[in-house]
LOKOLGU-357161 format. One record per residue (C-alpha): residue number from 1; residue in one letter; x negated, y negated, z negated. Coordinates in nm, 2 decimals, always signed. Example, Ala and Ser with C-alpha at 12.3 -4.5 7.8 and 13.67 -1.06 7.14 Angstrom:
2
num/residuo/u/v/w
1/a/-1.23/+0.45/-0.78
2/s/-1.37/+0.11/-0.71
END
This chain:
520
num/residuo/u/v/w
1/m/-13.17/-5.91/-11.73
2/a/-13.26/-5.61/-11.52
3/g/-12.91/-5.51/-11.46
4/v/-12.68/-5.22/-11.56
5/r/-12.69/-4.91/-11.35
6/l/-12.37/-4.77/-11.21
7/s/-12.46/-4.42/-11.33
8/v/-12.45/-4.51/-11.70
9/p/-12.12/-4.54/-11.89
10/a/-12.16/-4.92/-11.93
11/g/-12.17/-4.96/-11.55
12/r/-11.87/-4.75/-11.49
13/w/-11.67/-4.93/-11.77
14/l/-11.75/-5.26/-11.61
15/v/-11.62/-5.15/-11.27
16/f/-11.31/-5.00/-11.43
17/t/-11.22/-5.32/-11.62
18/t/-11.29/-5.55/-11.33
19/v/-11.08/-5.33/-11.10
20/l/-10.80/-5.32/-11.36
21/g/-10.80/-5.70/-11.41
22/s/-10.81/-5.79/-11.04
23/a/-10.54/-5.53/-10.97
24/m/-10.30/-5.73/-11.18
25/a/-10.33/-6.03/-10.95
26/l/-10.33/-5.81/-10.64
27/l/-10.02/-5.62/-10.74
28/d/-9.84/-5.94/-10.82
29/s/-9.90/-6.08/-10.48
30/t/-9.71/-5.80/-10.32
31/v/-9.46/-5.66/-10.57
32/v/-9.27/-5.99/-10.64
33/n/-9.15/-6.03/-10.29
34/v/-8.97/-5.70/-10.31
35/a/-8.79/-5.82/-10.62
36/l/-8.67/-6.15/-10.48
37/p/-8.31/-6.05/-10.37
38/r/-8.24/-5.89/-10.71
39/i/-8.39/-6.19/-10.89
40/g/-8.16/-6.42/-10.69
41/l/-7.85/-6.22/-10.77
42/d/-7.93/-6.18/-11.13
43/l/-8.01/-6.54/-11.20
44/g/-7.75/-6.68/-10.96
45/a/-8.03/-6.85/-10.76
46/d/-8.03/-6.99/-10.41
47/l/-8.31/-6.96/-10.15
48/p/-8.51/-7.26/-10.27
49/v/-8.55/-7.09/-10.61
50/l/-8.68/-6.77/-10.44
51/q/-8.92/-6.99/-10.25
52/w/-9.05/-7.15/-10.57
53/t/-9.07/-6.81/-10.74
54/v/-9.34/-6.73/-10.48
55/n/-9.49/-7.07/-10.43
56/a/-9.53/-7.17/-10.80
57/y/-9.78/-6.89/-10.84
58/m/-9.96/-6.95/-10.51
59/l/-9.98/-7.33/-10.58
60/t/-10.18/-7.30/-10.90
61/l/-10.38/-7.01/-10.78
62/a/-10.49/-7.18/-10.46
63/g/-10.55/-7.51/-10.63
64/l/-10.76/-7.38/-10.91
65/i/-10.94/-7.07/-10.78
66/l/-11.26/-7.26/-10.69
67/l/-11.26/-7.42/-11.03
68/g/-11.21/-7.08/-11.20
69/g/-11.55/-6.95/-11.08
70/a/-11.73/-7.26/-11.20
71/l/-11.58/-7.23/-11.55
72/g/-11.72/-6.88/-11.57
73/d/-12.06/-7.02/-11.48
74/r/-12.06/-7.26/-11.77
75/f/-11.87/-7.08/-12.05
76/g/-11.95/-6.72/-11.97
77/r/-11.81/-6.50/-11.70
78/r/-11.68/-6.23/-11.94
79/r/-11.52/-6.49/-12.16
80/v/-11.34/-6.66/-11.87
81/f/-11.23/-6.33/-11.72
82/v/-11.08/-6.21/-12.05
83/v/-10.91/-6.54/-12.10
84/g/-10.77/-6.51/-11.75
85/v/-10.64/-6.16/-11.81
86/v/-10.47/-6.26/-12.14
87/w/-10.33/-6.57/-11.99
88/f/-10.19/-6.37/-11.69
89/a/-10.04/-6.11/-11.92
90/l/-9.87/-6.37/-12.14
91/a/-9.74/-6.56/-11.84
92/s/-9.61/-6.23/-11.70
93/l/-9.43/-6.16/-12.02
94/a/-9.27/-6.50/-12.00
95/c/-9.16/-6.43/-11.64
96/g/-9.00/-6.10/-11.75
97/l/-8.82/-6.27/-12.03
98/a/-8.71/-6.58/-11.83
99/p/-8.34/-6.65/-11.91
100/n/-8.30/-6.88/-11.60
101/a/-8.47/-6.98/-11.28
102/g/-8.64/-7.29/-11.42
103/v/-8.83/-7.09/-11.69
104/l/-8.92/-6.82/-11.43
105/i/-9.07/-7.08/-11.20
106/a/-9.27/-7.25/-11.48
107/a/-9.40/-6.91/-11.60
108/r/-9.50/-6.82/-11.24
109/a/-9.71/-7.14/-11.22
110/f/-9.88/-7.05/-11.55
111/q/-9.94/-6.70/-11.41
112/g/-10.12/-6.85/-11.12
113/i/-10.36/-7.03/-11.36
114/g/-10.45/-6.69/-11.51
115/g/-10.50/-6.55/-11.16
116/a/-10.74/-6.83/-11.08
117/l/-10.95/-6.74/-11.38
118/l/-10.96/-6.37/-11.35
119/t/-10.98/-6.32/-10.97
120/p/-11.32/-6.48/-10.91
121/g/-11.44/-6.37/-11.25
122/s/-11.40/-6.00/-11.18
123/l/-11.64/-6.01/-10.88
124/a/-11.88/-6.25/-11.05
125/l/-11.92/-6.00/-11.34
126/i/-12.02/-5.72/-11.10
127/q/-12.26/-5.95/-10.92
128/s/-12.43/-6.07/-11.24
129/v/-12.44/-5.75/-11.44
130/i/-12.48/-5.45/-11.21
131/h/-12.83/-5.36/-11.10
132/a/-12.92/-5.49/-10.75
133/d/-12.96/-5.13/-10.62
134/d/-12.61/-5.03/-10.72
135/r/-12.44/-5.36/-10.65
136/a/-12.31/-5.28/-10.30
137/r/-12.16/-4.95/-10.42
138/a/-12.00/-5.12/-10.72
139/i/-11.85/-5.39/-10.50
140/g/-11.73/-5.12/-10.26
141/l/-11.55/-4.94/-10.54
142/w/-11.40/-5.27/-10.66
143/s/-11.29/-5.35/-10.31
144/g/-11.15/-5.01/-10.23
145/f/-10.95/-4.96/-10.55
146/g/-10.82/-5.32/-10.51
147/g/-10.71/-5.23/-10.16
148/i/-10.53/-4.92/-10.30
149/g/-10.36/-5.14/-10.55
150/a/-10.24/-5.39/-10.29
151/a/-10.12/-5.10/-10.07
152/i/-9.90/-4.94/-10.33
153/g/-9.77/-5.28/-10.46
154/p/-9.45/-5.29/-10.25
155/f/-9.37/-4.93/-10.32
156/l/-9.43/-4.98/-10.70
157/g/-9.23/-5.30/-10.69
158/g/-8.93/-5.14/-10.52
159/w/-8.94/-4.84/-10.77
160/l/-8.94/-5.08/-11.06
161/v/-8.66/-5.30/-10.92
162/d/-8.43/-5.01/-10.85
163/g/-8.52/-4.84/-11.18
164/p/-8.57/-5.03/-11.50
165/g/-8.51/-5.37/-11.32
166/w/-8.69/-5.66/-11.16
167/r/-8.82/-5.79/-11.50
168/w/-9.05/-5.49/-11.51
169/v/-9.23/-5.62/-11.21
170/f/-9.38/-5.86/-11.46
171/f/-9.38/-5.66/-11.77
172/i/-9.61/-5.40/-11.61
173/n/-9.90/-5.64/-11.64
174/v/-9.89/-5.64/-12.02
175/p/-10.00/-5.28/-12.07
176/l/-10.27/-5.32/-11.80
177/a/-10.41/-5.62/-11.99
178/a/-10.39/-5.43/-12.32
179/v/-10.63/-5.18/-12.17
180/c/-10.85/-5.42/-11.98
181/v/-10.93/-5.67/-12.25
182/p/-11.07/-5.43/-12.52
183/v/-11.28/-5.25/-12.26
184/a/-11.42/-5.58/-12.14
185/l/-11.50/-5.70/-12.49
186/r/-11.66/-5.37/-12.59
187/h/-11.85/-5.26/-12.28
188/v/-11.92/-5.57/-12.06
189/p/-12.21/-5.80/-12.15
190/e/-12.18/-6.17/-12.13
191/t/-12.35/-6.37/-11.85
192/r/-12.35/-6.73/-11.76
193/d/-12.55/-6.97/-11.54
194/p/-12.87/-7.04/-11.74
195/q/-12.90/-7.39/-11.59
196/p/-12.55/-7.54/-11.56
197/r/-12.53/-7.87/-11.38
198/g/-12.29/-8.15/-11.35
199/r/-11.93/-8.18/-11.46
200/f/-11.62/-7.99/-11.37
201/d/-11.43/-8.14/-11.09
202/v/-11.10/-8.15/-11.28
203/l/-10.98/-8.46/-11.09
204/g/-11.03/-8.28/-10.75
205/a/-10.84/-7.97/-10.87
206/v/-10.55/-8.18/-11.00
207/l/-10.54/-8.39/-10.68
208/g/-10.55/-8.09/-10.46
209/a/-10.28/-7.90/-10.65
210/a/-10.06/-8.21/-10.68
211/a/-10.08/-8.28/-10.31
212/l/-9.98/-7.92/-10.23
213/a/-9.70/-7.94/-10.49
214/l/-9.54/-8.26/-10.35
215/v/-9.56/-8.14/-9.99
216/t/-9.41/-7.81/-10.08
217/y/-9.13/-7.97/-10.28
218/a/-9.04/-8.19/-9.98
219/l/-9.03/-7.90/-9.74
220/i/-8.82/-7.68/-9.97
221/a/-8.58/-7.96/-10.05
222/a/-8.54/-8.08/-9.69
223/p/-8.26/-7.83/-9.59
224/q/-8.04/-7.95/-9.87
225/k/-8.14/-8.32/-9.90
226/g/-8.22/-8.41/-9.54
227/a/-8.44/-8.71/-9.47
228/s/-8.35/-8.88/-9.80
229/p/-8.58/-9.06/-10.04
230/v/-8.58/-8.75/-10.25
231/v/-8.76/-8.57/-9.97
232/v/-8.95/-8.85/-9.79
233/v/-9.11/-9.00/-10.10
234/p/-9.27/-8.68/-10.23
235/g/-9.38/-8.58/-9.88
236/v/-9.55/-8.91/-9.81
237/a/-9.70/-8.91/-10.17
238/g/-9.84/-8.56/-10.11
239/l/-10.01/-8.65/-9.79
240/a/-10.15/-8.96/-9.96
241/l/-10.29/-8.76/-10.25
242/g/-10.44/-8.52/-9.99
243/a/-10.63/-8.82/-9.84
244/v/-10.74/-8.93/-10.19
245/f/-10.86/-8.58/-10.26
246/i/-11.09/-8.59/-9.95
247/v/-11.23/-8.93/-10.05
248/v/-11.29/-8.81/-10.41
249/e/-11.46/-8.49/-10.30
250/r/-11.68/-8.68/-10.06
251/r/-11.80/-8.92/-10.33
252/l/-11.86/-8.68/-10.62
253/r/-12.21/-8.55/-10.69
254/e/-12.07/-8.20/-10.79
255/p/-11.74/-8.17/-10.61
256/m/-11.51/-7.86/-10.63
257/l/-11.51/-7.86/-10.25
258/p/-11.84/-7.98/-10.11
259/l/-11.73/-8.12/-9.77
260/s/-12.08/-8.08/-9.63
261/i/-12.00/-7.71/-9.59
262/f/-11.77/-7.81/-9.30
263/a/-12.08/-7.95/-9.12
264/s/-12.09/-7.60/-8.97
265/r/-11.86/-7.62/-8.67
266/q/-11.82/-7.24/-8.67
267/f/-11.72/-7.24/-9.04
268/s/-11.46/-7.51/-8.97
269/a/-11.32/-7.34/-8.67
270/v/-11.28/-7.00/-8.84
271/n/-11.10/-7.17/-9.13
272/v/-10.85/-7.33/-8.89
273/v/-10.79/-6.98/-8.75
274/t/-10.75/-6.86/-9.10
275/l/-10.48/-7.12/-9.16
276/c/-10.29/-7.00/-8.86
277/v/-10.32/-6.63/-8.94
278/y/-10.23/-6.65/-9.30
279/a/-9.95/-6.90/-9.25
280/a/-9.78/-6.65/-9.03
281/f/-9.85/-6.36/-9.27
282/g/-9.71/-6.56/-9.56
283/g/-9.39/-6.64/-9.38
284/f/-9.35/-6.29/-9.24
285/f/-9.39/-6.10/-9.56
286/f/-9.16/-6.34/-9.75
287/l/-8.88/-6.32/-9.50
288/s/-8.92/-5.96/-9.39
289/v/-8.86/-5.81/-9.73
290/l/-8.55/-6.02/-9.76
291/d/-8.43/-5.91/-9.42
292/l/-8.48/-5.54/-9.49
293/q/-8.26/-5.57/-9.80
294/v/-8.01/-5.83/-9.70
295/v/-7.96/-5.74/-9.34
296/v/-8.07/-5.38/-9.29
297/g/-7.93/-5.28/-9.62
298/y/-8.23/-5.11/-9.78
299/s/-8.28/-5.07/-10.15
300/a/-8.58/-5.24/-10.30
301/l/-8.77/-4.91/-10.31
302/a/-8.69/-4.84/-9.94
303/a/-8.79/-5.19/-9.84
304/g/-9.12/-5.17/-10.03
305/t/-9.19/-4.82/-9.88
306/a/-9.10/-4.95/-9.53
307/l/-9.39/-5.19/-9.55
308/l/-9.65/-4.93/-9.64
309/p/-9.78/-4.87/-9.28
310/t/-9.93/-5.22/-9.26
311/t/-10.13/-5.20/-9.58
312/t/-10.22/-4.84/-9.53
313/l/-10.37/-4.92/-9.19
314/m/-10.56/-5.20/-9.35
315/l/-10.70/-4.98/-9.62
316/l/-10.80/-4.70/-9.38
317/l/-10.94/-4.89/-9.09
318/s/-11.08/-5.22/-9.22
319/a/-11.44/-5.10/-9.26
320/r/-11.44/-4.96/-8.91
321/s/-11.30/-5.29/-8.78
322/g/-11.58/-5.47/-8.95
323/e/-11.84/-5.25/-8.78
324/l/-11.67/-5.30/-8.45
325/g/-11.69/-5.68/-8.50
326/k/-12.06/-5.65/-8.56
327/r/-12.11/-5.46/-8.24
328/i/-11.90/-5.67/-8.00
329/g/-11.90/-6.00/-8.18
330/p/-11.60/-6.17/-8.36
331/r/-11.46/-6.37/-8.07
332/i/-11.26/-6.08/-7.92
333/p/-11.12/-5.94/-8.25
334/l/-11.02/-6.29/-8.37
335/t/-10.84/-6.34/-8.04
336/v/-10.68/-5.99/-7.99
337/g/-10.59/-5.94/-8.36
338/p/-10.36/-6.24/-8.39
339/l/-10.20/-6.16/-8.05
340/l/-10.12/-5.80/-8.18
341/c/-9.98/-5.95/-8.50
342/a/-9.76/-6.18/-8.29
343/a/-9.63/-5.89/-8.09
344/g/-9.55/-5.70/-8.41
345/m/-9.35/-6.00/-8.55
346/l/-9.16/-6.04/-8.22
347/l/-9.07/-5.66/-8.24
348/m/-8.95/-5.72/-8.59
349/t/-8.66/-5.92/-8.46
350/r/-8.50/-5.58/-8.38
351/a/-8.46/-5.53/-8.76
352/g/-8.10/-5.63/-8.76
353/v/-7.77/-5.48/-8.89
354/g/-7.77/-5.11/-8.82
355/a/-8.14/-5.09/-8.74
356/v/-8.30/-4.75/-8.74
357/y/-8.64/-4.74/-8.91
358/w/-8.83/-4.51/-8.68
359/r/-8.70/-4.69/-8.37
360/d/-8.67/-5.05/-8.46
361/i/-8.89/-5.13/-8.76
362/l/-9.18/-4.88/-8.78
363/p/-9.32/-4.98/-8.43
364/a/-9.32/-5.34/-8.53
365/l/-9.51/-5.27/-8.85
366/l/-9.76/-5.04/-8.68
367/v/-9.84/-5.31/-8.42
368/l/-9.86/-5.57/-8.69
369/g/-10.08/-5.35/-8.91
370/l/-10.32/-5.28/-8.62
371/g/-10.34/-5.65/-8.55
372/m/-10.43/-5.72/-8.92
373/v/-10.69/-5.45/-8.91
374/v/-10.85/-5.61/-8.60
375/v/-10.86/-5.96/-8.74
376/v/-10.91/-5.96/-9.12
377/a/-11.25/-5.80/-9.16
378/p/-11.42/-5.99/-8.87
379/l/-11.27/-6.31/-9.00
380/t/-11.43/-6.26/-9.34
381/a/-11.76/-6.16/-9.18
382/t/-11.76/-6.47/-8.96
383/v/-11.69/-6.70/-9.25
384/l/-11.99/-6.56/-9.44
385/a/-12.22/-6.56/-9.13
386/s/-12.14/-6.93/-9.08
387/v/-12.32/-7.05/-9.39
388/d/-12.64/-7.00/-9.59
389/v/-12.67/-6.71/-9.82
390/a/-12.66/-6.94/-10.12
391/r/-12.32/-7.07/-10.01
392/a/-12.16/-6.74/-9.93
393/g/-11.96/-6.73/-10.25
394/l/-11.84/-7.09/-10.20
395/a/-11.75/-7.02/-9.83
396/s/-11.55/-6.71/-9.93
397/g/-11.37/-6.91/-10.20
398/v/-11.28/-7.19/-9.97
399/n/-11.16/-6.95/-9.71
400/n/-10.95/-6.76/-9.97
401/a/-10.80/-7.09/-10.10
402/a/-10.72/-7.21/-9.75
403/a/-10.54/-6.89/-9.67
404/r/-10.33/-6.91/-9.99
405/a/-10.25/-7.28/-9.92
406/a/-10.14/-7.18/-9.57
407/g/-9.91/-6.91/-9.70
408/l/-9.77/-7.16/-9.96
409/v/-9.68/-7.41/-9.69
410/a/-9.54/-7.14/-9.46
411/v/-9.30/-7.01/-9.73
412/a/-9.18/-7.36/-9.79
413/a/-9.16/-7.47/-9.42
414/l/-9.04/-7.16/-9.23
415/p/-8.68/-7.15/-9.37
416/l/-8.65/-7.53/-9.28
417/l/-8.78/-7.47/-8.93
418/a/-8.55/-7.17/-8.88
419/g/-8.25/-7.35/-9.01
420/m/-8.19/-7.13/-9.32
421/g/-7.95/-7.28/-9.56
422/p/-7.97/-7.23/-9.94
423/e/-7.72/-6.95/-9.94
424/a/-7.84/-6.78/-9.62
425/y/-7.99/-6.47/-9.80
426/r/-7.64/-6.39/-9.94
427/s/-7.50/-6.32/-9.59
428/a/-7.63/-6.05/-9.36
429/d/-7.51/-6.23/-9.05
430/a/-7.64/-6.57/-9.15
431/f/-7.98/-6.44/-9.26
432/s/-8.02/-6.21/-8.95
433/s/-7.97/-6.50/-8.70
434/t/-8.22/-6.73/-8.88
435/f/-8.47/-6.44/-8.93
436/r/-8.46/-6.40/-8.55
437/r/-8.55/-6.76/-8.51
438/a/-8.82/-6.75/-8.77
439/m/-9.02/-6.46/-8.62
440/p/-9.10/-6.64/-8.29
441/i/-9.22/-6.94/-8.49
442/c/-9.46/-6.71/-8.68
443/a/-9.57/-6.55/-8.35
444/g/-9.63/-6.89/-8.20
445/v/-9.86/-6.99/-8.49
446/l/-10.05/-6.67/-8.43
447/v/-10.09/-6.73/-8.06
448/l/-10.22/-7.08/-8.14
449/g/-10.48/-6.91/-8.37
450/a/-10.58/-6.67/-8.10
451/i/-10.63/-6.96/-7.85
452/l/-10.84/-7.15/-8.11
453/a/-11.05/-6.84/-8.18
454/w/-11.11/-6.78/-7.81
455/c/-11.21/-7.15/-7.76
456/t/-11.42/-7.21/-8.07
457/v/-11.56/-6.88/-8.21
458/r/-11.90/-6.77/-8.07
459/s/-11.95/-6.41/-7.96
460/d/-12.29/-6.42/-8.13
461/a/-12.16/-6.57/-8.46
462/l/-12.25/-6.26/-8.66
463/e/-12.60/-6.27/-8.52
464/q/-12.67/-6.64/-8.59
465/a/-12.77/-6.79/-8.92
466/g/-12.59/-7.08/-9.07
467/a/-12.85/-7.31/-8.94
468/e/-12.59/-7.57/-8.83
469/v/-12.55/-7.67/-9.19
470/g/-12.81/-7.94/-9.23
471/a/-12.73/-8.03/-9.59
472/e/-12.92/-7.87/-9.88
473/p/-12.72/-7.57/-10.00
474/e/-12.51/-7.64/-10.31
475/r/-12.40/-7.41/-10.58
476/a/-12.19/-7.11/-10.47
477/g/-12.04/-7.08/-10.81
478/a/-11.68/-7.07/-10.68
479/a/-11.70/-6.69/-10.64
480/v/-12.05/-6.58/-10.70
481/p/-12.24/-6.81/-10.93
482/a/-12.52/-6.56/-10.99
483/e/-12.67/-6.66/-10.66
484/v/-12.73/-7.00/-10.79
485/a/-12.88/-6.87/-11.11
486/e/-13.14/-6.70/-10.90
487/g/-13.21/-7.01/-10.69
488/v/-13.16/-6.83/-10.37
489/a/-13.12/-7.03/-10.05
490/r/-13.22/-7.01/-9.69
491/a/-13.19/-7.23/-9.39
492/a/-13.22/-6.97/-9.12
493/g/-13.27/-6.60/-9.08
494/p/-13.04/-6.29/-9.07
495/p/-12.67/-6.37/-9.12
496/c/-12.49/-6.30/-9.44
497/r/-12.28/-5.98/-9.43
498/p/-11.96/-5.90/-9.62
499/e/-11.98/-5.64/-9.89
500/c/-11.60/-5.60/-9.95
501/a/-11.53/-5.36/-9.66
502/y/-11.21/-5.20/-9.79
503/h/-10.92/-5.44/-9.86
504/c/-10.56/-5.53/-9.78
505/g/-10.58/-5.90/-9.70
506/v/-10.20/-5.96/-9.69
507/s/-10.19/-6.28/-9.89
508/a/-10.55/-6.40/-9.85
509/p/-10.89/-6.27/-9.73
510/p/-11.08/-6.10/-10.00
511/l/-11.32/-6.30/-10.21
512/d/-11.66/-6.17/-10.10
513/p/-12.01/-6.28/-10.21
514/g/-12.19/-6.14/-9.90
515/e/-12.54/-6.00/-9.93
516/r/-12.77/-6.12/-10.20
517/s/-13.12/-6.22/-10.11
518/p/-13.41/-6.07/-10.30
519/r/-13.52/-6.24/-10.61
520/t/-13.77/-6.52/-10.58
END
């Protein structure tokens, strides 16, 4: 098909519905944290339940997001996107109606499955439907509005928690879906890979998710159970399943995660940096919202509003940071950015009982926000520049999943490392002392990431092609399957550039297809 122009109603409707659908998942990644203290009080839950409220969603999302794009390839991108939106909305309804913590956690896991279907599908629809001449602008609109959604998430979450109640943090997704689905069915054409190949790597997805789930369970249970079989056996089993996952992915002809992509040393190095950066981000945003409410005494609305400087800076300055990275190379931004973030997290230890926002909290958030601005856009650009154009979508999907997995493990492990007991969040003094121990741990992980970036990332990484990757490019269907449909590949030449310039990469880097090659 020639493609739909952005100037016609069909093009504008498509962007509208993809923005609305992806905004559901983006909002959810930020608003739920603000509601955690109230959820705990209302359901009589301890800290492990709050950890699982966050991690159940991230677990299924991280484990299945690569598979979600491939399903759109085979069965139709609009169909899978709509299924994802409906699934997400129904799971959100179940979250809001949850009578106890067990039902809430299960519903959150199902919500993550919906997110794994709709998140890559929204961008894939733009890539496959919008005319090539308008595609960059459409992706810019998708990215920009998504960034706005992520930026207002904590404020909206706080307003809902203090107003109608925490359950409306989930209920709000239902009317969004009620608008999104009819528009998609009426105005968005169906597209799919005309030459689907191979089988779905369901085994790989199950093994990866199970490995993460078992390790997460062991980390969350350890403060209460200690080094008992209840903790050790799942932990060892999780690590063993992780090893089996690698073996299976290496042997399959069409794996969910083609390990040959890691033949690029630069790609592998940047993903290790990603693990460090997003582990620290995941731990920080989980604990800081609790600290602002439990220790400082803020309402949910005040706590959500207090965090706006970080996401606002990301939204306003990410594009300029990306341009700076192109001019000076990624090595310096990927080194300086984590160090600034580390400094911001250390400053956040001042957010104790009686803290004054302008004096004790805002400076920390501004420094952290500037560090995020410096690191996130060059990180995405370096990931894309490390591989062939045909693999850009896959590379972005892998990087996104790695970041989510890092945040998942951090939320599970950080309370254990900081010595937080199950009831710590109920006491201002107890939580304050453990929070002050947790922030230096996050800062240390960021410093490690900065050292790795300085030692491994090339200054000319954005000028080099992904020529290190000697294997034949495989399908990039994880996030942008349309590239495969066109049979586009290259072994050398200009590096792939990111198209998502405006974003708020708090929970994970944005999914980004990079530039598309001309048709052949």
